[in-house]
mmJSON file of the N, C-alpha and C atoms, coordinates in Angstrom:
{"data_MODEL":{"atom_site":{
"group_PDB":["ATOM","ATOM","ATOM","ATOM","ATOM","ATOM","ATOM","ATOM","ATOM","ATOM","ATOM","ATOM","ATOM","ATOM","ATOM","ATOM","ATOM","ATOM","ATOM","ATOM","ATOM","ATOM","ATOM","ATOM","ATOM","ATOM","ATOM","ATOM","ATOM","ATOM","ATOM","ATOM","ATOM","ATOM","ATOM","ATOM","ATOM","ATOM","ATOM","ATOM","ATOM","ATOM","ATOM","ATOM","ATOM","ATOM","ATOM","ATOM","ATOM","ATOM","ATOM","ATOM","ATOM","ATOM","ATOM","ATOM","ATOM","ATOM","ATOM","ATOM","ATOM","ATOM","ATOM","ATOM","ATOM","ATOM","ATOM","ATOM","ATOM","ATOM","ATOM","ATOM","ATOM","ATOM","ATOM","ATOM","ATOM","ATOM","ATOM","ATOM","ATOM","ATOM","ATOM","ATOM","ATOM","ATOM","ATOM","ATOM","ATOM","ATOM","ATOM","ATOM","ATOM","ATOM","ATOM","ATOM","ATOM","ATOM","ATOM","ATOM","ATOM","ATOM","ATOM","ATOM","ATOM","ATOM","ATOM","ATOM","ATOM","ATOM","ATOM","ATOM","ATOM","ATOM","ATOM","ATOM","ATOM","ATOM","ATOM","ATOM","ATOM","ATOM","ATOM","ATOM","ATOM","ATOM","ATOM","ATOM","ATOM","ATOM","ATOM","ATOM","ATOM","ATOM","ATOM","ATOM","ATOM","ATOM","ATOM","ATOM","ATOM","ATOM","ATOM","ATOM","ATOM","ATOM","ATOM","ATOM","ATOM","ATOM","ATOM","ATOM","ATOM","ATOM","ATOM","ATOM","ATOM","ATOM","ATOM","ATOM","ATOM","ATOM","ATOM","ATOM","ATOM","ATOM","ATOM","ATOM","ATOM","ATOM","ATOM","ATOM","ATOM","ATOM","ATOM","ATOM","ATOM","ATOM","ATOM","ATOM","ATOM","ATOM","ATOM","ATOM","ATOM","ATOM","ATOM","ATOM","ATOM","ATOM","ATOM","ATOM","ATOM","ATOM","ATOM","ATOM","ATOM","ATOM"],
"id":[1,2,3,4,5,6,7,8,9,10,11,12,13,14,15,16,17,18,19,20,21,22,23,24,25,26,27,28,29,30,31,32,33,34,35,36,37,38,39,40,41,42,43,44,45,46,47,48,49,50,51,52,53,54,55,56,57,58,59,60,61,62,63,64,65,66,67,68,69,70,71,72,73,74,75,76,77,78,79,80,81,82,83,84,85,86,87,88,89,90,91,92,93,94,95,96,97,98,99,100,101,102,103,104,105,106,107,108,109,110,111,112,113,114,115,116,117,118,119,120,121,122,123,124,125,126,127,128,129,130,131,132,133,134,135,136,137,138,139,140,141,142,143,144,145,146,147,148,149,150,151,152,153,154,155,156,157,158,159,160,161,162,163,164,165,166,167,168,169,170,171,172,173,174,175,176,177,178,179,180,181,182,183,184,185,186,187,188,189,190,191,192,193,194,195,196,197,198],
"type_symbol":["N","C","C","N","C","C","N","C","C","N","C","C","N","C","C","N","C","C","N","C","C","N","C","C","N","C","C","N","C","C","N","C","C","N","C","C","N","C","C","N","C","C","N","C","C","N","C","C","N","C","C","N","C","C","N","C","C","N","C","C","N","C","C","N","C","C","N","C","C","N","C","C","N","C","C","N","C","C","N","C","C","N","C","C","N","C","C","N","C","C","N","C","C","N","C","C","N","C","C","N","C","C","N","C","C","N","C","C","N","C","C","N","C","C","N","C","C","N","C","C","N","C","C","N","C","C","N","C","C","N","C","C","N","C","C","N","C","C","N","C","C","N","C","C","N","C","C","N","C","C","N","C","C","N","C","C","N","C","C","N","C","C","N","C","C","N","C","C","N","C","C","N","C","C","N","C","C","N","C","C","N","C","C","N","C","C","N","C","C","N","C","C","N","C","C","N","C","C"],
"label_atom_id":["N","CA","C","N","CA","C","N","CA","C","N","CA","C","N","CA","C","N","CA","C","N","CA","C","N","CA","C","N","CA","C","N","CA","C","N","CA","C","N","CA","C","N","CA","C","N","CA","C","N","CA","C","N","CA","C","N","CA","C","N","CA","C","N","CA","C","N","CA","C","N","CA","C","N","CA","C","N","CA","C","N","CA","C","N","CA","C","N","CA","C","N","CA","C","N","CA","C","N","CA","C","N","CA","C","N","CA","C","N","CA","C","N","CA","C","N","CA","C","N","CA","C","N","CA","C","N","CA","C","N","CA","C","N","CA","C","N","CA","C","N","CA","C","N","CA","C","N","CA","C","N","CA","C","N","CA","C","N","CA","C","N","CA","C","N","CA","C","N","CA","C","N","CA","C","N","CA","C","N","CA","C","N","CA","C","N","CA","C","N","CA","C","N","CA","C","N","CA","C","N","CA","C","N","CA","C","N","CA","C","N","CA","C","N","CA","C","N","CA","C","N","CA","C","N","CA","C","N","CA","C"],
"label_alt_id":[null,null,null,null,null,null,null,null,null,null,null,null,null,null,null,null,null,null,null,null,null,null,null,null,null,null,null,null,null,null,null,null,null,null,null,null,null,null,null,null,null,null,null,null,null,null,null,null,null,null,null,null,null,null,null,null,null,null,null,null,null,null,null,null,null,null,null,null,null,null,null,null,null,null,null,null,null,null,null,null,null,null,null,null,null,null,null,null,null,null,null,null,null,null,null,null,null,null,null,null,null,null,null,null,null,null,null,null,null,null,null,null,null,null,null,null,null,null,null,null,null,null,null,null,null,null,null,null,null,null,null,null,null,null,null,null,null,null,null,null,null,null,null,null,null,null,null,null,null,null,null,null,null,null,null,null,null,null,null,null,null,null,null,null,null,null,null,null,null,null,null,null,null,null,null,null,null,null,null,null,null,null,null,null,null,null,null,null,null,null,null,null,null,null,null,null,null,null],
"label_comp_id":["MET","MET","MET","THR","THR","THR","TYR","TYR","TYR","PHE","PHE","PHE","LYS","LYS","LYS","ILE","ILE","ILE","GLY","GLY","GLY","VAL","VAL","VAL","SER","SER","SER","TRP","TRP","TRP","GLY","GLY","GLY","GLY","GLY","GLY","HIS","HIS","HIS","GLU","GLU","GLU","SER","SER","SER","LEU","LEU","LEU","ILE","ILE","ILE","TYR","TYR","TYR","ALA","ALA","ALA","PRO","PRO","PRO","ALA","ALA","ALA","ILE","ILE","ILE","SER","SER","SER","TYR","TYR","TYR","LEU","LEU","LEU","LYS","LYS","LYS","GLU","GLU","GLU","LEU","LEU","LEU","PRO","PRO","PRO","PRO","PRO","PRO","GLU","GLU","GLU","ARG","ARG","ARG","PHE","PHE","PHE","LYS","LYS","LYS","ASP","ASP","ASP","LEU","LEU","LEU","GLY","GLY","GLY","ILE","ILE","ILE","SER","SER","SER","LEU","LEU","LEU","GLY","GLY","GLY","ASP","ASP","ASP","MET","MET","MET","ARG","ARG","ARG","ILE","ILE","ILE","SER","SER","SER","VAL","VAL","VAL","GLY","GLY","GLY","LEU","LEU","LEU","GLU","GLU","GLU","ASP","ASP","ASP","ALA","ALA","ALA","GLY","GLY","GLY","ASP","ASP","ASP","LEU","LEU","LEU","LEU","LEU","LEU","ASP","ASP","ASP","ASP","ASP","ASP","LEU","LEU","LEU","SER","SER","SER","THR","THR","THR","ALA","ALA","ALA","LEU","LEU","LEU","ASP","ASP","ASP","LEU","LEU","LEU","ILE","ILE","ILE"],
"label_asym_id":["A","A","A","A","A","A","A","A","A","A","A","A","A","A","A","A","A","A","A","A","A","A","A","A","A","A","A","A","A","A","A","A","A","A","A","A","A","A","A","A","A","A","A","A","A","A","A","A","A","A","A","A","A","A","A","A","A","A","A","A","A","A","A","A","A","A","A","A","A","A","A","A","A","A","A","A","A","A","A","A","A","A","A","A","A","A","A","A","A","A","A","A","A","A","A","A","A","A","A","A","A","A","A","A","A","A","A","A","A","A","A","A","A","A","A","A","A","A","A","A","A","A","A","A","A","A","A","A","A","A","A","A","A","A","A","A","A","A","A","A","A","A","A","A","A","A","A","A","A","A","A","A","A","A","A","A","A","A","A","A","A","A","A","A","A","A","A","A","A","A","A","A","A","A","A","A","A","A","A","A","A","A","A","A","A","A","A","A","A","A","A","A","A","A","A","A","A","A"],
"label_entity_id":["1","1","1","1","1","1","1","1","1","1","1","1","1","1","1","1","1","1","1","1","1","1","1","1","1","1","1","1","1","1","1","1","1","1","1","1","1","1","1","1","1","1","1","1","1","1","1","1","1","1","1","1","1","1","1","1","1","1","1","1","1","1","1","1","1","1","1","1","1","1","1","1","1","1","1","1","1","1","1","1","1","1","1","1","1","1","1","1","1","1","1","1","1","1","1","1","1","1","1","1","1","1","1","1","1","1","1","1","1","1","1","1","1","1","1","1","1","1","1","1","1","1","1","1","1","1","1","1","1","1","1","1","1","1","1","1","1","1","1","1","1","1","1","1","1","1","1","1","1","1","1","1","1","1","1","1","1","1","1","1","1","1","1","1","1","1","1","1","1","1","1","1","1","1","1","1","1","1","1","1","1","1","1","1","1","1","1","1","1","1","1","1","1","1","1","1","1","1"],
"label_seq_id":[1,1,1,2,2,2,3,3,3,4,4,4,5,5,5,6,6,6,7,7,7,8,8,8,9,9,9,10,10,10,11,11,11,12,12,12,13,13,13,14,14,14,15,15,15,16,16,16,17,17,17,18,18,18,19,19,19,20,20,20,21,21,21,22,22,22,23,23,23,24,24,24,25,25,25,26,26,26,27,27,27,28,28,28,29,29,29,30,30,30,31,31,31,32,32,32,33,33,33,34,34,34,35,35,35,36,36,36,37,37,37,38,38,38,39,39,39,40,40,40,41,41,41,42,42,42,43,43,43,44,44,44,45,45,45,46,46,46,47,47,47,48,48,48,49,49,49,50,50,50,51,51,51,52,52,52,53,53,53,54,54,54,55,55,55,56,56,56,57,57,57,58,58,58,59,59,59,60,60,60,61,61,61,62,62,62,63,63,63,64,64,64,65,65,65,66,66,66],
"pdbx_PDB_ins_code":[null,null,null,null,null,null,null,null,null,null,null,null,null,null,null,null,null,null,null,null,null,null,null,null,null,null,null,null,null,null,null,null,null,null,null,null,null,null,null,null,null,null,null,null,null,null,null,null,null,null,null,null,null,null,null,null,null,null,null,null,null,null,null,null,null,null,null,null,null,null,null,null,null,null,null,null,null,null,null,null,null,null,null,null,null,null,null,null,null,null,null,null,null,null,null,null,null,null,null,null,null,null,null,null,null,null,null,null,null,null,null,null,null,null,null,null,null,null,null,null,null,null,null,null,null,null,null,null,null,null,null,null,null,null,null,null,null,null,null,null,null,null,null,null,null,null,null,null,null,null,null,null,null,null,null,null,null,null,null,null,null,null,null,null,null,null,null,null,null,null,null,null,null,null,null,null,null,null,null,null,null,null,null,null,null,null,null,null,null,null,null,null,null,null,null,null,null,null],
"Cartn_x":[-44.926,-43.858,-44.036,-42.786,-42.909,-43.254,-42.509,-42.869,-43.901,-43.959,-45.282,-46.388,-47.508,-48.67,-49.918,-50.934,-51.738,-52.483,-51.971,-52.283,-53.91,-54.553,-56.034,-55.882,-54.928,-55.005,-53.64,-53.346,-51.748,-51.145,-52.142,-51.903,-51.06,-50.279,-49.689,-48.079,-46.962,-45.77,-45.199,-46.003,-45.568,-45.667,-44.656,-44.777,-46.152,-46.757,-47.627,-47.628,-48.45,-48.247,-50.124,-50.176,-51.565,-51.471,-52.888,-52.934,-54.134,-53.53,-54.719,-56.029,-55.433,-56.622,-57.82,-57.584,-58.5,-60.0,-59.19,-60.29,-60.948,-60.061,-60.467,-61.564,-61.229,-62.103,-63.811,-63.665,-65.223,-65.862,-64.986,-65.429,-65.569,-64.774,-64.123,-63.957,-64.477,-64.033,-62.633,-62.121,-60.598,-59.975,-60.757,-60.446,-60.133,-60.425,-60.06,-58.578,-58.234,-56.895,-55.993,-55.617,-54.304,-54.994,-56.162,-56.143,-55.31,-55.389,-55.391,-53.973,-52.944,-51.921,-51.429,-52.721,-52.932,-52.834,-52.32,-52.124,-52.588,-53.052,-53.76,-52.487,-51.379,-50.259,-49.607,-49.764,-49.549,-49.316,-48.564,-48.49,-48.006,-49.135,-48.336,-47.574,-46.327,-45.614,-45.273,-45.69,-45.498,-44.544,-43.48,-42.113,-42.332,-42.212,-42.366,-41.13,-40.979,-39.823,-38.88,-39.326,-38.636,-37.266,-36.085,-34.922,-35.135,-34.161,-34.059,-33.682,-32.795,-32.501,-33.371,-34.053,-35.143,-36.059,-36.841,-37.426,-37.25,-35.959,-35.618,-35.76,-35.088,-34.934,-36.525,-37.413,-38.608,-39.114,-39.055,-39.63,-39.018,-37.817,-36.874,-37.403,-37.853,-38.472,-39.529,-40.32,-41.775,-41.945,-41.041,-40.863,-40.249,-39.506,-38.996,-40.002,-41.051,-42.05,-42.963,-42.981,-43.833,-43.129],
"Cartn_y":[57.311,56.02,55.395,54.899,54.439,53.254,52.222,50.62,50.265,50.583,50.081,50.605,49.485,50.13,49.728,50.305,50.224,48.96,47.743,46.21,46.233,45.465,44.82,43.618,43.037,41.444,41.219,40.11,39.667,38.555,38.316,37.314,37.308,39.123,38.903,39.116,39.443,39.532,41.224,41.95,43.423,43.689,44.705,45.18,45.781,45.479,46.264,46.477,47.654,48.373,48.492,48.367,48.404,48.728,49.406,49.875,48.78,47.897,47.025,47.57,48.59,49.469,49.727,50.027,50.237,49.286,47.762,46.722,46.724,46.929,46.753,47.97,48.875,50.129,49.681,48.894,48.486,47.594,46.963,45.599,45.99,47.062,46.974,48.302,48.857,50.191,50.208,51.407,51.996,51.459,51.553,51.619,49.757,49.055,47.628,47.268,48.198,47.769,47.619,48.398,48.121,46.806,46.341,44.597,43.951,43.983,43.292,43.529,44.677,45.065,45.765,46.233,47.152,48.564,49.145,50.506,51.153,52.625,53.232,53.252,53.257,53.389,52.529,51.127,50.068,50.27,49.431,49.067,47.787,46.86,45.584,45.959,45.457,45.554,44.124,44.068,42.455,42.705,42.178,42.758,41.474,42.268,41.41,41.457,41.272,40.878,42.105,43.319,44.475,44.485,45.035,45.502,45.828,44.849,45.537,46.876,47.431,48.672,49.73,49.273,50.466,50.682,49.18,49.155,50.231,49.862,50.567,51.945,52.162,53.615,54.48,53.561,53.923,53.959,53.255,53.34,54.43,54.72,55.763,57.064,57.323,58.637,58.792,57.851,57.978,58.472,57.633,58.079,59.2,59.874,61.311,62.441,61.788,62.964,62.934,61.889,62.211,62.497],
"Cartn_z":[-14.755,-15.018,-16.067,-16.889,-18.28,-18.514,-17.605,-17.611,-16.858,-15.488,-14.985,-15.534,-15.497,-16.043,-14.68,-14.585,-13.51,-13.512,-12.786,-12.582,-12.54,-13.42,-13.077,-13.33,-14.194,-14.174,-14.18,-13.378,-12.999,-14.341,-15.479,-16.163,-17.274,-17.277,-18.625,-18.107,-19.051,-18.996,-18.589,-18.487,-18.202,-16.747,-16.416,-14.945,-14.703,-13.38,-13.03,-11.559,-11.206,-9.757,-9.447,-8.249,-7.938,-6.216,-6.137,-4.518,-4.083,-3.354,-2.854,-2.025,-1.351,-0.625,-1.74,-3.124,-4.171,-3.58,-3.343,-3.741,-2.502,-1.401,0.041,0.508,-0.21,0.289,-0.035,-0.919,-1.517,-0.838,0.301,0.749,2.53,2.96,4.055,4.635,5.79,6.171,6.377,6.491,6.424,7.867,9.005,10.224,10.103,9.423,9.431,8.741,8.13,7.321,8.405,9.285,10.304,10.807,10.921,11.862,10.563,9.433,8.428,7.918,8.264,7.91,6.549,6.243,4.786,5.505,4.766,4.467,3.238,3.473,2.239,1.491,1.707,1.071,0.204,0.588,0.177,-1.047,-2.145,-3.374,-3.578,-4.43,-4.994,-6.055,-6.203,-7.49,-8.129,-9.682,-10.172,-11.282,-10.836,-12.023,-13.288,-14.664,-15.66,-16.231,-17.544,-18.382,-18.951,-18.605,-19.001,-18.56,-18.855,-18.337,-16.834,-15.957,-14.429,-13.983,-14.84,-15.03,-15.066,-16.255,-16.78,-15.246,-15.19,-13.825,-12.884,-12.554,-11.237,-11.336,-12.63,-13.077,-13.0,-13.414,-13.333,-12.248,-11.056,-9.879,-9.122,-9.043,-8.653,-9.001,-10.454,-10.67,-10.192,-10.174,-9.515,-7.863,-7.503,-6.085,-5.609,-6.57,-6.167,-6.649,-7.289,-7.248,-6.03,-5.011,-3.755,-2.735],
"occupancy":[1.0,1.0,1.0,1.0,1.0,1.0,1.0,1.0,1.0,1.0,1.0,1.0,1.0,1.0,1.0,1.0,1.0,1.0,1.0,1.0,1.0,1.0,1.0,1.0,1.0,1.0,1.0,1.0,1.0,1.0,1.0,1.0,1.0,1.0,1.0,1.0,1.0,1.0,1.0,1.0,1.0,1.0,1.0,1.0,1.0,1.0,1.0,1.0,1.0,1.0,1.0,1.0,1.0,1.0,1.0,1.0,1.0,1.0,1.0,1.0,1.0,1.0,1.0,1.0,1.0,1.0,1.0,1.0,1.0,1.0,1.0,1.0,1.0,1.0,1.0,1.0,1.0,1.0,1.0,1.0,1.0,1.0,1.0,1.0,1.0,1.0,1.0,1.0,1.0,1.0,1.0,1.0,1.0,1.0,1.0,1.0,1.0,1.0,1.0,1.0,1.0,1.0,1.0,1.0,1.0,1.0,1.0,1.0,1.0,1.0,1.0,1.0,1.0,1.0,1.0,1.0,1.0,1.0,1.0,1.0,1.0,1.0,1.0,1.0,1.0,1.0,1.0,1.0,1.0,1.0,1.0,1.0,1.0,1.0,1.0,1.0,1.0,1.0,1.0,1.0,1.0,1.0,1.0,1.0,1.0,1.0,1.0,1.0,1.0,1.0,1.0,1.0,1.0,1.0,1.0,1.0,1.0,1.0,1.0,1.0,1.0,1.0,1.0,1.0,1.0,1.0,1.0,1.0,1.0,1.0,1.0,1.0,1.0,1.0,1.0,1.0,1.0,1.0,1.0,1.0,1.0,1.0,1.0,1.0,1.0,1.0,1.0,1.0,1.0,1.0,1.0,1.0,1.0,1.0,1.0,1.0,1.0,1.0],
"B_iso_or_equiv":[0.0,0.0,0.0,0.0,0.0,0.0,0.0,0.0,0.0,0.0,0.0,0.0,0.0,0.0,0.0,0.0,0.0,0.0,0.0,0.0,0.0,0.0,0.0,0.0,0.0,0.0,0.0,0.0,0.0,0.0,0.0,0.0,0.0,0.0,0.0,0.0,0.0,0.0,0.0,0.0,0.0,0.0,0.0,0.0,0.0,0.0,0.0,0.0,0.0,0.0,0.0,0.0,0.0,0.0,0.0,0.0,0.0,0.0,0.0,0.0,0.0,0.0,0.0,0.0,0.0,0.0,0.0,0.0,0.0,0.0,0.0,0.0,0.0,0.0,0.0,0.0,0.0,0.0,0.0,0.0,0.0,0.0,0.0,0.0,0.0,0.0,0.0,0.0,0.0,0.0,0.0,0.0,0.0,0.0,0.0,0.0,0.0,0.0,0.0,0.0,0.0,0.0,0.0,0.0,0.0,0.0,0.0,0.0,0.0,0.0,0.0,0.0,0.0,0.0,0.0,0.0,0.0,0.0,0.0,0.0,0.0,0.0,0.0,0.0,0.0,0.0,0.0,0.0,0.0,0.0,0.0,0.0,0.0,0.0,0.0,0.0,0.0,0.0,0.0,0.0,0.0,0.0,0.0,0.0,0.0,0.0,0.0,0.0,0.0,0.0,0.0,0.0,0.0,0.0,0.0,0.0,0.0,0.0,0.0,0.0,0.0,0.0,0.0,0.0,0.0,0.0,0.0,0.0,0.0,0.0,0.0,0.0,0.0,0.0,0.0,0.0,0.0,0.0,0.0,0.0,0.0,0.0,0.0,0.0,0.0,0.0,0.0,0.0,0.0,0.0,0.0,0.0,0.0,0.0,0.0,0.0,0.0,0.0],
"pdbx_formal_charge":[null,null,null,null,null,null,null,null,null,null,null,null,null,null,null,null,null,null,null,null,null,null,null,null,null,null,null,null,null,null,null,null,null,null,null,null,null,null,null,null,null,null,null,null,null,null,null,null,null,null,null,null,null,null,null,null,null,null,null,null,null,null,null,null,null,null,null,null,null,null,null,null,null,null,null,null,null,null,null,null,null,null,null,null,null,null,null,null,null,null,null,null,null,null,null,null,null,null,null,null,null,null,null,null,null,null,null,null,null,null,null,null,null,null,null,null,null,null,null,null,null,null,null,null,null,null,null,null,null,null,null,null,null,null,null,null,null,null,null,null,null,null,null,null,null,null,null,null,null,null,null,null,null,null,null,null,null,null,null,null,null,null,null,null,null,null,null,null,null,null,null,null,null,null,null,null,null,null,null,null,null,null,null,null,null,null,null,null,null,null,null,null,null,null,null,null,null,null],
"auth_seq_id":[1,1,1,2,2,2,3,3,3,4,4,4,5,5,5,6,6,6,7,7,7,8,8,8,9,9,9,10,10,10,11,11,11,12,12,12,13,13,13,14,14,14,15,15,15,16,16,16,17,17,17,18,18,18,19,19,19,20,20,20,21,21,21,22,22,22,23,23,23,24,24,24,25,25,25,26,26,26,27,27,27,28,28,28,29,29,29,30,30,30,31,31,31,32,32,32,33,33,33,34,34,34,35,35,35,36,36,36,37,37,37,38,38,38,39,39,39,40,40,40,41,41,41,42,42,42,43,43,43,44,44,44,45,45,45,46,46,46,47,47,47,48,48,48,49,49,49,50,50,50,51,51,51,52,52,52,53,53,53,54,54,54,55,55,55,56,56,56,57,57,57,58,58,58,59,59,59,60,60,60,61,61,61,62,62,62,63,63,63,64,64,64,65,65,65,66,66,66],
"auth_comp_id":["MET","MET","MET","THR","THR","THR","TYR","TYR","TYR","PHE","PHE","PHE","LYS","LYS","LYS","ILE","ILE","ILE","GLY","GLY","GLY","VAL","VAL","VAL","SER","SER","SER","TRP","TRP","TRP","GLY","GLY","GLY","GLY","GLY","GLY","HIS","HIS","HIS","GLU","GLU","GLU","SER","SER","SER","LEU","LEU","LEU","ILE","ILE","ILE","TYR","TYR","TYR","ALA","ALA","ALA","PRO","PRO","PRO","ALA","ALA","ALA","ILE","ILE","ILE","SER","SER","SER","TYR","TYR","TYR","LEU","LEU","LEU","LYS","LYS","LYS","GLU","GLU","GLU","LEU","LEU","LEU","PRO","PRO","PRO","PRO","PRO","PRO","GLU","GLU","GLU","ARG","ARG","ARG","PHE","PHE","PHE","LYS","LYS","LYS","ASP","ASP","ASP","LEU","LEU","LEU","GLY","GLY","GLY","ILE","ILE","ILE","SER","SER","SER","LEU","LEU","LEU","GLY","GLY","GLY","ASP","ASP","ASP","MET","MET","MET","ARG","ARG","ARG","ILE","ILE","ILE","SER","SER","SER","VAL","VAL","VAL","GLY","GLY","GLY","LEU","LEU","LEU","GLU","GLU","GLU","ASP","ASP","ASP","ALA","ALA","ALA","GLY","GLY","GLY","ASP","ASP","ASP","LEU","LEU","LEU","LEU","LEU","LEU","ASP","ASP","ASP","ASP","ASP","ASP","LEU","LEU","LEU","SER","SER","SER","THR","THR","THR","ALA","ALA","ALA","LEU","LEU","LEU","ASP","ASP","ASP","LEU","LEU","LEU","ILE","ILE","ILE"],
"auth_asym_id":["A","A","A","A","A","A","A","A","A","A","A","A","A","A","A","A","A","A","A","A","A","A","A","A","A","A","A","A","A","A","A","A","A","A","A","A","A","A","A","A","A","A","A","A","A","A","A","A","A","A","A","A","A","A","A","A","A","A","A","A","A","A","A","A","A","A","A","A","A","A","A","A","A","A","A","A","A","A","A","A","A","A","A","A","A","A","A","A","A","A","A","A","A","A","A","A","A","A","A","A","A","A","A","A","A","A","A","A","A","A","A","A","A","A","A","A","A","A","A","A","A","A","A","A","A","A","A","A","A","A","A","A","A","A","A","A","A","A","A","A","A","A","A","A","A","A","A","A","A","A","A","A","A","A","A","A","A","A","A","A","A","A","A","A","A","A","A","A","A","A","A","A","A","A","A","A","A","A","A","A","A","A","A","A","A","A","A","A","A","A","A","A","A","A","A","A","A","A"],
"auth_atom_id":["N","CA","C","N","CA","C","N","CA","C","N","CA","C","N","CA","C","N","CA","C","N","CA","C","N","CA","C","N","CA","C","N","CA","C","N","CA","C","N","CA","C","N","CA","C","N","CA","C","N","CA","C","N","CA","C","N","CA","C","N","CA","C","N","CA","C","N","CA","C","N","CA","C","N","CA","C","N","CA","C","N","CA","C","N","CA","C","N","CA","C","N","CA","C","N","CA","C","N","CA","C","N","CA","C","N","CA","C","N","CA","C","N","CA","C","N","CA","C","N","CA","C","N","CA","C","N","CA","C","N","CA","C","N","CA","C","N","CA","C","N","CA","C","N","CA","C","N","CA","C","N","CA","C","N","CA","C","N","CA","C","N","CA","C","N","CA","C","N","CA","C","N","CA","C","N","CA","C","N","CA","C","N","CA","C","N","CA","C","N","CA","C","N","CA","C","N","CA","C","N","CA","C","N","CA","C","N","CA","C","N","CA","C","N","CA","C","N","CA","C","N","CA","C","N","CA","C","N","CA","C"],
"pdbx_PDB_model_num":[1,1,1,1,1,1,1,1,1,1,1,1,1,1,1,1,1,1,1,1,1,1,1,1,1,1,1,1,1,1,1,1,1,1,1,1,1,1,1,1,1,1,1,1,1,1,1,1,1,1,1,1,1,1,1,1,1,1,1,1,1,1,1,1,1,1,1,1,1,1,1,1,1,1,1,1,1,1,1,1,1,1,1,1,1,1,1,1,1,1,1,1,1,1,1,1,1,1,1,1,1,1,1,1,1,1,1,1,1,1,1,1,1,1,1,1,1,1,1,1,1,1,1,1,1,1,1,1,1,1,1,1,1,1,1,1,1,1,1,1,1,1,1,1,1,1,1,1,1,1,1,1,1,1,1,1,1,1,1,1,1,1,1,1,1,1,1,1,1,1,1,1,1,1,1,1,1,1,1,1,1,1,1,1,1,1,1,1,1,1,1,1,1,1,1,1,1,1]
}}}
């Protein structure tokens, strides 16, 4: 991915992506995720000020890899 960075702080202007399960694995057993509506594959995306077309292309390219 070119535009999205791995998110650790949500205070900037750049686009970020983060897997909430990373945080929850420290606090909860994985079997509790379903009760909370969280999947290990869930991603949180925060869209920044980059060009929308560039961001969509970036996400599409990344998704094509999986």
